[in-house]
Each structure stands twice: as structure tokens, then as C-alpha cells.
C-alpha positions in Angstrom: 6.7 -6.6 -9.8 10.3 -6.2 -8.2 9.5 -7.5 -4.5 12.8 -6.3 -3.3 11.1 -2.8 -4.5 7.9 -2.7 -3.4 9.4 -4.3 0.4 11.6 -1.1 0.8 8.4 1.0 -0.4 6.3 -0.4 2.4 9.1 -0.4 4.8 9.1 3.3 4.4 5.6 3.9 4.4 5.3 2.6 7.6 8.5 4.1 9.3 6.6 7.5 8.0 3.4 6.4 9.7 4.6 4.8 12.9 7.5 6.3 13.7 8.9 5.7 17.0 6.2 3.8 17.4 2.2 4.4 17.8 1.1 5.8 21.4 -2.5 6.0 21.1 -2.9 1.6 20.5 0.1 1.5 22.8 -1.6 3.3 25.5 -4.3 1.7 25.3 -3.9 -2.1 24.5 -1.8 -4.4 26.6 0.7 -6.9 24.0 -1.7 -9.8 24.3 -4.8 -8.3 23.4 -6.0 -10.0 20.3 -9.0 -8.6 17.7 -10.8 -9.9 14.9 -12.1 -7.4 11.8 -12.7 -7.5 8.6 -11.9 -5.3 5.3 -15.5 -3.5 4.1 -16.2 -1.8 0.5 -17.5 1.0 1.1 -17.9 1.5 -2.9 -17.8 -1.4 -6.0 -14.8 -1.5 -7.1 -12.0 -3.7 -8.5 -9.6 -4.8 -6.3 -6.0 -4.4 -6.6 -3.1 -5.0 -4.2 -4.3 -7.2 -2.2 -0.6 -8.5 -1.6 0.8 -5.6 -1.3 -2.1 -4.9 1.4 -0.8 -8.4 3.4 2.4 -7.4 3.1 2.2 -4.2 5.1 1.1 -6.5 8.0 3.5 -9.3 8.0 6.3 -6.7 7.7 5.2 -5.5 11.1 3.8 -8.3 12.8 3.8 -11.9 11.5 2.0 -12.7 13.9 -1.8 -11.3 12.1 -3.5 -14.0 9.8 -5.6 -12.2 7.5 -7.5 -14.2 4.4 -8.6 -12.5 1.1 -12.7 -13.8 -0.4 -11.4 -11.9 -3.8 -8.1 -11.7 -5.7 -6.8 -9.1 -7.7 -8.7 -8.0 -10.9 -12.5 -9.1 -9.4 -15.2 -7.1 -9.1 -16.8 -6.4 -5.3 -19.6 -5.1 -4.9 -20.2 -2.3 -2.3 -21.2 -4.0 1.2 -19.3 -6.9 1.0 -17.1 -8.2 3.5 -14.3 -9.3 1.3 -11.4 -10.0 3.7 -11.0 -11.3 7.3 -8.2 -10.1 9.8 -6.9 -11.4 12.9 -4.0 -10.0 15.3 -2.6 -8.4 18.3 -4.4 -5.1 18.4 -2.0 -2.7 18.7 -0.4 -4.3 15.0 -3.8 -4.7 13.9 -4.8 -0.4 14.4 -1.0 0.5 14.1 -0.4 -1.0 10.3 -4.4 0.0 9.1 -3.7 3.2 7.5 -0.6 2.4 5.6 -2.3 -0.5 4.3 -5.2 0.6 3.3 -3.4 3.6 1.7 -1.9 1.0 -0.5 -5.0 -1.3 -1.5 -7.1 2.1 -1.8 -5.3 3.8 -4.1 -4.5 0.3 -6.0 -8.1 -0.6 -5.8 -9.2 3.0 -7.5 -6.6 2.9 -9.9 -7.5 -0.4 -11.2 -11.0 0.1 -11.1 -10.2 3.6 -12.9 -8.6 1.3 -15.4 -11.8 -1.0 -16.1 -14.4 1.6 -16.5 -11.7 3.2 -19.2 -11.6 -0.5 -20.9 -15.3 -0.9 -21.1 -15.5 2.3 -22.2 -14.1 0.7 -25.1 -15.4 -2.7 -25.4 -15.9 -4.0 -29.0 -13.1 -2.0 -30.5 -9.6 -2.6 -31.2 -8.3 0.3 -29.0 -6.3 -0.7 -26.1 -6.1 1.5 -22.9 -2.7 2.3 -21.3 -1.4 4.2 -18.4 1.6 7.5 -19.4 4.2 8.1 -17.4 2.2 10.7 -15.2 2.5 8.4 -11.6 3.0 9.3 -7.7 7.0 9.6 -7.9 8.1 6.5 -6.1 5.0 4.5 -7.0 5.1 3.6 -10.2 5.6 -0.1 -9.8 2.4 -0.4 -8.4 0.3 2.0 -10.0 1.4 -0.4 -13.2 0.5 -3.1 -11.6 -2.9 -2.0 -10.7 -3.4 -0.2 -14.4 -2.8 -4.0 -16.0 -5.3 -5.4 -13.3 -8.1 -3.7 -14.3 -7.8 -3.9 -17.7 -5.1 -1.4 -19.1 -1.8 -2.7 -20.7 1.7 -0.7 -20.1 3.5 2.0 -22.1 7.3 2.8 -21.3 8.0 2.1 -17.8 10.8 5.1 -17.9 12.7 6.7 -20.4 15.0 3.8 -21.0 12.7 2.0 -21.8 12.0 3.3 -25.7 12.4 5.9 -28.0 9.4 8.3 -27.9 10.0 11.7 -29.9 8.0 14.4 -28.7 8.2 18.1 -30.4 11.8 19.7 -28.6 13.5 16.6 -29.8 12.4 17.2 -33.4 12.9 21.1 -33.1 16.4 20.3 -31.6 17.5 18.0 -33.9 16.4 19.7 -37.2 13.1 17.6 -38.1 11.4 13.8 -37.4 13.5 12.1 -40.6 17.0 13.9 -38.9 15.3 12.7 -35.3 15.0 9.4 -36.4 18.1 8.5 -37.5 20.4 9.9 -35.1 18.5 7.3 -33.0 19.1 4.0 -35.7 22.4 5.0 -34.9 22.7 5.3 -31.6 20.6 2.3 -30.6 19.9 -1.2 -31.2 17.5 -2.2 -34.1 15.4 -3.8 -31.2 14.5 -1.0 -29.5 11.0 0.6 -30.6 10.4 3.9 -32.4 7.7 6.2 -31.1 7.2 9.7 -32.3 4.6 12.4 -31.2 3.7 14.3 -34.1 0.8 18.0 -34.4 0.8 18.1 -38.0 -0.6 15.6 -41.0 2.8 17.0 -43.4 4.4 15.5 -39.6 1.8 12.1 -40.1 3.0 11.6 -43.0 6.7 11.9 -42.3 6.6 9.7 -39.7 5.0 6.7 -42.0 8.1 7.1 -44.4 10.5 6.5 -41.7 8.9 3.4 -40.4 8.9 4.4 -37.5 6.8 1.9 -34.8 4.4 4.0 -33.1 2.6 7.2 -34.2 1.7 9.6 -31.2 -0.8 11.9 -32.4 -1.3 14.9 -30.3 -3.9 18.5 -29.9 -5.6 17.5 -33.5 -9.1 17.6 -33.7 -11.5 14.6 -34.6 -11.6 15.4 -38.6 -7.5 15.9 -37.9 -7.2 12.3 -36.3 -9.6 10.9 -38.9 -7.4 12.1 -41.4 -4.1 10.7 -40.0 -5.4 7.8 -39.0 -6.5 7.4 -42.9 -2.8 8.2 -43.9 -1.7 6.1 -41.3 -3.3 3.2 -42.4 -2.1 0.0 -40.8 1.4 1.0 -41.1 2.2 1.3 -37.7 0.8 1.5 -34.6 -1.4 5.3 -33.9 -1.8 6.1 -30.1 -3.5 9.4 -28.6 -2.2 10.6 -25.5 -2.6 12.9 -22.8 -5.3 13.8 -20.2 -7.8 11.8 -21.9 -11.7 11.8 -19.8 -13.6 8.5 -19.9 -16.0 10.8 -21.9 -13.8 10.6 -25.1 -12.6 7.3 -25.1 -14.9 5.7 -27.2 -15.3 8.6 -29.8 -11.6 8.0 -29.9 -11.7 4.1 -30.6 -14.7 4.7 -33.5 -11.6 6.9 -35.0 -9.7 4.0 -35.3 -6.5 4.2 -33.1 -5.0 1.3 -32.1 -3.9 2.6 -28.2 -5.4 5.6 -26.0 -3.2 6.8 -22.9 -4.5 8.6 -20.5 -3.2 10.1 -17.4 -6.1 10.5 -15.7 -5.6 6.7 -14.9 -2.8 6.7 -12.3 -2.0 11.0 -11.8 -4.8 12.2 -10.8 -8.0 9.2 -9.9 -9.6 9.0 -6.9 -8.6 6.6 -4.4 -11.8 4.1 -3.7 -13.2 3.9 -0.4 -12.8 0.6 2.3 -12.3 0.8 6.2 -11.1 -1.6 8.4 -14.0 -2.7 11.0 -12.8 -4.4 14.2 -15.3 -6.7 15.4 
């Protein structure tokens, strides 16, 4: 991850939440009041974002010490006390929500991604994220997908060429769109195309694209499309694909299953900070 980008995200989050100061903690506790506490996993989870959590507190108060018993990617059982926190009480409480917001969301994404990956176990299919991420937080959410065992799709519009239905319509067809891209871009840039019919699959194969994304197809059509491609290129299915569908799709022989559900609408896991 880009440390400068991440640090700016954290600084903005702290500024947003604390503002001119945590008036509650400042009123109750003095500067020399110290506490010790722990992080409690209130459900089973895959940890992601421990360095982000620690960085929130180091930017807020360097006196705070945090010791994690687990690393990112580790599975933590429900009820586990998985990190110890020590430091000025004011700072521990002031940074609590920001630190937890990052940790809970990133761990939620890693946990859901891990479930998706387990669902395609025993097949060659991989799970990937999409660009349906929280604006401004893509760098963190992309990392969390990786921690959960998933793969990265294109980071942004400048990462690879992805020809969709509107591109095809405006360009006059698949072949024309692909030819335009090859004329304008480096041969090292990968080209993916989204298709909706079997004729489009055949045309995309002939055009020699790197990845064919199958959209809005029945299972029967998906199976036929995979047969047409016949491993000449990679086959992807994408969208808001629920976990109940991924094993079926993997069994049909697709190479990549990219689902927006593992990022844009994932549930944050339940983690608490408890002071002793």
C-alpha cells in the first residue's frame, strides 16, 4: 500500500471524528491518566488492517503501545482477546472509533472474501474484487481482499482496457473497439471485453482479447460460452454474485469470479475495545 495515501486517509478520519477535541474524555480524565485494554473479537473473523489500526494511534499519541497476538490473514475465533493496548486514557478513547472503523471494515472484507475463496476450493477459479469500493478507501479494501485470499482486478480505469456494452455500441462493434485500442495503447496493456451473447463470445475470441467477461447469461449459456472459448483466453463472470452462486460458477469452468459484494456492501465484523 502507498503509505502516504494511507496516512492522509487516517489523518482525515481523525480530523473528521475528533474535530477540536474529545470533550467527554478531556473532561473526565487528566493528561497523566493511563489505562490498559484489549481488542475483543465478538465473532469469528479473518484479521485485516492491524497496521492501519496501530497507525491511527501512533499518529494520535506516540505514547500508546499496541501488541497484536495475530497477523493479517489469521483466523481469529469468537471471544478471543487478540491485542493489548496501553497508554493515556484520553488518547485511547479519542482514537477508538476511527481505529475500529478501519479494522472492522477491512476485517469484514477479508472474512467475506475468505468465505468466497473457500466456496470455490478444489477448482481453478479465483475470486477477485471489482471497482465497487468505498470512494477514497479502495487502497485499503483492495488490500483486505488480498488478505482474505482474493485477487486484484483492475485498480482503476487507467490500469487495463475493459470494453463494455456502451463502448461496443458507440464503436460499432467488438472488432472495431479492439482495433482502436490496439492502435492507441501499448501492446503490454491487457484487453478485456464484456459480452452478452454467444456470437459476441466468438467474435471476442477471434479478436484475441486477454479476458472475456460473460454478462447476463444463464448457466446453460455460460457453459456453452466456456466451451467456445476452449481455454484460448481467460473467462470471467462479474457482478453482485452471492456466495451461494460461486461454487456453481466455478464448476462451469470459469477462471475468474469477481463480485462487488465482497467490498461495497460487506458487513463490518464485530470488534470491541475494552479498557480494564
